[in-house]
Rosetta silent file (secondary structure, phi, psi, omega in degrees, C-alpha in Angstrom):
SEQUENCE: MGTTLMASKYEIRVKGHLPQYWSEWLEGLTIIHDSNGETLLSGSLRDQAALFGVVMKVRDLGLTLLSVNPIEGEPARSE
SCORE:     score description
SCORE:     0.000 S_00000001
   1 L     0.000  124.165 -177.595   -8.357   20.752  -21.272 S_00000001
   2 L   -87.679  152.501  176.163   -8.754   19.429  -17.670 S_00000001
   3 L  -111.700  130.351 -175.362   -7.506   16.308  -16.253 S_00000001
   4 L   -96.134  123.791  176.798   -9.667   13.945  -14.154 S_00000001
   5 L   -89.040  128.695 -178.676   -7.790   12.418  -11.202 S_00000001
   6 L  -120.187  145.965  175.763   -8.690    8.969  -10.354 S_00000001
   7 L   -76.403  142.723  175.873   -7.607    6.827   -7.449 S_00000001
   8 E  -112.961  152.666  179.408   -5.587    3.763   -8.353 S_00000001
   9 E   -98.055  148.379 -173.155   -5.451    0.547   -6.409 S_00000001
  10 E  -140.603  152.024  160.212   -2.132   -0.956   -5.348 S_00000001
  11 E  -111.666  118.565  179.481   -0.753   -3.977   -3.442 S_00000001
  12 E  -112.704  118.096  171.798    2.488   -3.090   -1.556 S_00000001
  13 E   -92.179  122.780 -177.613    4.342   -6.112   -0.073 S_00000001
  14 E  -125.977  155.849  172.072    6.856   -5.543    2.897 S_00000001
  15 E   -91.608  141.815  178.383    8.803   -8.075    5.097 S_00000001
  16 L    99.163  171.535  177.019    7.647   -8.288    8.654 S_00000001
  17 L  -103.540  124.299  175.223    4.227   -7.635   10.285 S_00000001
  18 L   -94.345  148.485  169.301    3.072   -4.045   10.676 S_00000001
  19 L   -58.484  144.008  179.315    0.729   -2.955   13.400 S_00000001
  20 H   -58.975  -38.881 -176.319   -2.880   -2.628   12.291 S_00000001
  21 H   -65.053   -7.673  179.655   -3.094    1.005   13.664 S_00000001
  22 H   -80.781   -4.994 -178.123   -0.574    2.104   11.125 S_00000001
  23 L   -51.311  -53.345 -176.562   -3.297    1.884    8.445 S_00000001
  24 L   -61.527  -38.188  174.892   -4.295    5.456    8.867 S_00000001
  25 L   -60.066  -34.611 -170.962   -0.635    6.609    8.713 S_00000001
  26 L  -100.822   43.543  179.209   -0.175    4.593    5.603 S_00000001
  27 L    61.802   25.279  175.908   -2.938    6.450    3.538 S_00000001
  28 L    76.761   15.028  174.141   -5.710    4.245    4.839 S_00000001
  29 L   -68.301  137.588  172.948   -4.336    1.020    3.215 S_00000001
  30 E   -61.694  133.615  175.188   -5.629   -2.371    4.480 S_00000001
  31 E  -106.653  116.525 -176.181   -2.898   -4.188    6.476 S_00000001
  32 E  -120.327  116.634  179.356   -3.090   -7.917    5.778 S_00000001
  33 E   -92.201  125.877  177.963   -0.581  -10.154    7.580 S_00000001
  34 L   -88.042  153.449  178.355    0.527  -13.292    5.653 S_00000001
  35 L   -67.456  -13.967  175.111    1.612  -16.414    7.433 S_00000001
  36 L   -77.189    0.357 -172.777    5.060  -16.098    5.765 S_00000001
  37 L    87.190   12.428  176.474    5.895  -13.124    7.979 S_00000001
  38 E  -106.975  159.517  173.450    5.041  -10.549    5.254 S_00000001
  39 E  -116.768  138.531  174.008    2.491   -7.779    5.250 S_00000001
  40 E  -105.522  119.649  171.357    0.375   -6.823    2.217 S_00000001
  41 E   -94.827  126.668 -170.575   -0.714   -3.213    2.147 S_00000001
  42 E  -135.833  143.429  174.014   -3.754   -3.051   -0.143 S_00000001
  43 E   141.840 -172.341 -173.525   -6.049   -0.363   -1.324 S_00000001
  44 E   -92.022  143.128  171.430   -6.627    2.842   -3.323 S_00000001
  45 E  -127.695  142.488 -165.584   -4.267    5.814   -3.362 S_00000001
  46 L   -67.071  -40.082  178.917   -5.329    9.169   -4.820 S_00000001
  47 L  -156.730 -173.888  174.949   -2.237    9.636   -7.120 S_00000001
  48 H   -54.800  -43.441  176.947    1.435    8.861   -7.614 S_00000001
  49 H   -63.101  -38.460  171.731    2.580   11.254   -4.963 S_00000001
  50 H   -62.725  -40.598  179.700    0.563    9.296   -2.395 S_00000001
  51 H   -62.704  -47.694 -179.053    2.032    6.050   -3.543 S_00000001
  52 H   -59.225  -33.827 -178.382    5.626    7.520   -3.354 S_00000001
  53 H   -69.673  -33.581  170.583    4.772    8.842    0.069 S_00000001
  54 H   -64.176  -47.144 -176.489    3.900    5.254    1.253 S_00000001
  55 H   -71.919  -28.045  178.143    7.077    3.843   -0.158 S_00000001
  56 H   -71.335  -32.071  177.830    9.116    6.575    1.384 S_00000001
  57 H   -73.347  -29.959  176.568    7.518    5.778    4.806 S_00000001
  58 H   -72.086  -41.052  175.473    8.399    2.094    4.407 S_00000001
  59 H   -56.813  -47.112 -175.931   11.961    3.122    3.601 S_00000001
  60 H   -63.126  -31.460  173.154   12.134    5.497    6.630 S_00000001
  61 H   -77.481   -7.822  172.890   11.051    2.644    8.800 S_00000001
  62 L    82.139   22.794  178.323   13.913    0.541    7.537 S_00000001
  63 L   -86.353  163.102  175.608   11.480   -2.243    6.232 S_00000001
  64 L   -89.151  115.695 -179.477   12.283   -4.364    3.283 S_00000001
  65 E   -84.927  127.171 -170.589   10.011   -3.441    0.351 S_00000001
  66 E   -96.224  -45.322 -176.769    9.238   -6.716   -1.538 S_00000001
  67 E  -169.676  148.949  172.884    6.973   -5.557   -4.350 S_00000001
  68 E  -125.167  112.731 -173.891    4.677   -2.703   -5.487 S_00000001
  69 E  -125.089  123.555  164.405    1.862   -3.861   -7.963 S_00000001
  70 E   -65.815  145.630 -178.985   -0.867   -1.786   -9.458 S_00000001
  71 E  -112.847  115.629  174.910   -4.309   -3.618   -9.466 S_00000001
  72 L  -115.505  136.622  169.544   -6.341   -2.873  -12.685 S_00000001
  73 L    73.703    9.896  175.985   -9.772   -3.756  -13.271 S_00000001
  74 L  -146.004  148.477  177.249  -10.327   -5.691   -9.913 S_00000001
  75 L   -70.945  154.231 -177.785  -10.768   -4.688   -6.334 S_00000001
  76 L   -70.724  145.330  179.250   -7.835   -4.935   -3.958 S_00000001
  77 L   -66.800  151.813  179.415   -7.757   -7.975   -1.795 S_00000001
  78 L  -148.579  145.585  178.905   -9.070   -7.824    1.764 S_00000001
  79 L  -130.969    0.000    0.000   -9.312  -10.286    4.436 S_00000001
């Protein structure tokens, strides 16, 4: 019995503003700067390994991870 892999959409919020050019390094997530000094990383990730990879990069950069939220049934926010 095979398993179909589907990308899942996530919103990951971190403290501080990340450079836009990091998007590719962060699995192609869209980088949205909020006026409160936070960054929202938004988009699809192929699987949980990719999600954990992004979270580990956030950790390795010494950033404060504020939240990780799956987005079900609606597209990720973009601006």
